[in-house]
C-alpha positions in Angstrom: 122.3 99.2 82.7 120.2 102.2 83.7 119.7 103.3 87.3 116.2 101.8 87.5 117.4 98.4 86.4 120.3 98.6 88.8 118.0 99.4 91.7 115.7 96.5 90.7 118.6 94.1 90.5 119.7 95.2 94.0 116.1 94.6 95.2 116.2 91.1 93.7 119.4 90.3 95.5 118.1 91.5 98.8 114.7 89.8 98.4 115.7 86.5 96.9 119.3 85.6 97.7 118.4 83.9 100.9 115.7 81.8 99.3 117.8 80.8 96.4 120.8 80.0 98.6 118.6 77.9 100.9 117.2 75.9 97.9 120.7 75.3 96.5 122.2 74.2 99.9 119.2 71.9 100.4 120.1 70.1 97.2 123.9 70.5 97.0 126.3 69.5 99.7 129.3 71.0 97.9 129.9 74.6 99.1 132.0 75.5 96.0 129.4 74.2 93.6 126.7 75.9 95.5 128.6 79.2 95.3 129.1 78.7 91.5 125.4 78.0 90.9 124.4 81.0 93.0 126.8 83.3 91.0 125.4 81.8 87.7 121.8 82.5 88.7 122.4 86.1 89.7 124.7 86.7 86.7 121.9 85.5 84.4 119.4 87.7 86.3 121.7 90.7 85.9 122.1 90.0 82.2 118.3 89.7 81.8 117.3 92.4 84.2 115.3 94.4 81.6 113.1 91.4 80.9 112.7 90.6 84.6 111.8 94.1 85.5 108.7 94.1 83.3 107.5 90.7 84.6 105.5 90.6 87.8 106.5 86.9 88.2 110.2 87.7 88.4 110.4 85.8 91.8 109.2 82.6 90.2 111.5 83.2 87.2 114.5 83.4 89.4 113.6 80.3 91.4 112.9 78.4 88.2 116.3 79.6 86.9 117.9 78.3 90.1 116.1 74.9 89.7 117.2 74.6 86.1 120.8 75.4 86.9 120.8 72.8 89.7 119.2 70.3 87.3 122.1 70.9 84.9 124.7 70.2 87.6 122.9 67.6 89.7 120.3 65.8 87.4 119.8 62.9 89.7 118.9 64.9 92.8 116.5 67.2 90.9 114.5 64.6 89.1 110.7 65.0 88.9 110.1 61.8 90.7 111.3 63.2 94.0 109.3 66.4 93.6 112.2 68.8 93.8 
């Protein structure tokens, strides 16, 4: 990872970690699972930082990534019928 990507990743963490954490905790009542999902999301963001850095919609991508990871773990709570 180059310095520019590292700085961008740190920006993402500062900018989005609270929003992502709030969304996860709203859906998931298990603190350990919430922490695992949070780590998975930011690990995936780290692994794909070069793709995220060229996309001006990176915020939406991260939030969509979070939603998908929650759907994989909690499919009933994240169903389209309840709008989450």
